[in-house]
C-alpha positions in Angstrom: 0.0 0.0 0.0 1.4 3.4 -0.9 2.1 6.1 1.6 -0.5 8.3 0.0 -3.1 5.7 0.6 -2.0 5.3 4.2 -2.3 9.0 4.7 -6.0 8.9 3.6 -7.0 6.4 6.2 -7.3 8.7 9.2 -9.5 11.1 7.2 -11.7 8.2 6.0 -12.1 7.0 9.5 -13.1 10.4 10.7 -15.6 10.9 7.9 -17.1 7.4 8.4 -17.4 8.1 12.2 -19.2 11.4 11.5 -21.7 9.7 9.3 -22.3 6.9 11.7 -22.9 9.3 14.6 -25.3 11.2 12.5 -27.6 8.2 12.1 -30.7 8.8 14.3 -32.1 6.1 16.6 -35.0 5.7 14.3 -32.9 5.3 11.2 -30.9 2.1 11.8 -33.5 -0.1 10.1 -34.0 2.3 7.1 -33.3 0.9 3.6 -30.1 1.6 1.7 -29.5 1.7 -2.1 -28.8 -2.1 -1.7 -32.4 -3.2 -1.2 -31.4 -6.2 1.0 -29.5 -4.2 3.5 -30.6 -1.8 6.2 -28.4 1.0 7.5 -27.4 -1.3 10.4 -26.5 -4.1 8.0 -24.3 -1.7 6.0 -22.5 -0.3 9.0 -21.9 -3.7 10.5 -20.5 -4.9 7.2 -18.1 -2.0 6.9 -16.9 -2.3 10.5 -16.5 -6.1 10.2 -14.4 -5.8 7.0 -12.0 -3.6 8.9 -11.1 -6.4 11.3 -8.6 -7.7 8.9 -7.3 -4.3 7.5 -4.6 -4.1 10.2 -3.2 -7.4 9.0 -3.0 -6.2 5.4 -1.3 -3.0 6.5 1.2 -5.1 8.4 2.1 -6.8 5.1 0.0 -10.0 5.3 -1.7 -11.3 2.1 -5.5 -11.7 1.9 -4.9 -15.5 2.3 -2.9 -14.9 5.5 -5.5 -12.4 6.9 -8.2 -15.0 6.3 -11.8 -14.2 7.2 -11.1 -12.3 10.4 
């Protein structure tokens, strides 16, 4: 991963957090453009996918990171 990509990560995290904190209590079950997913499903997916990102940033391959 390039240094420029690594520099973008903190901003992306901040932007994502801002959007998640803006979701109202009554909006978590709202639909998303993906008709099978709610807002809650989408956020859970994105957070879950980041469980293996640290391993990739540490130099592991996707195969080594597995399905963390």
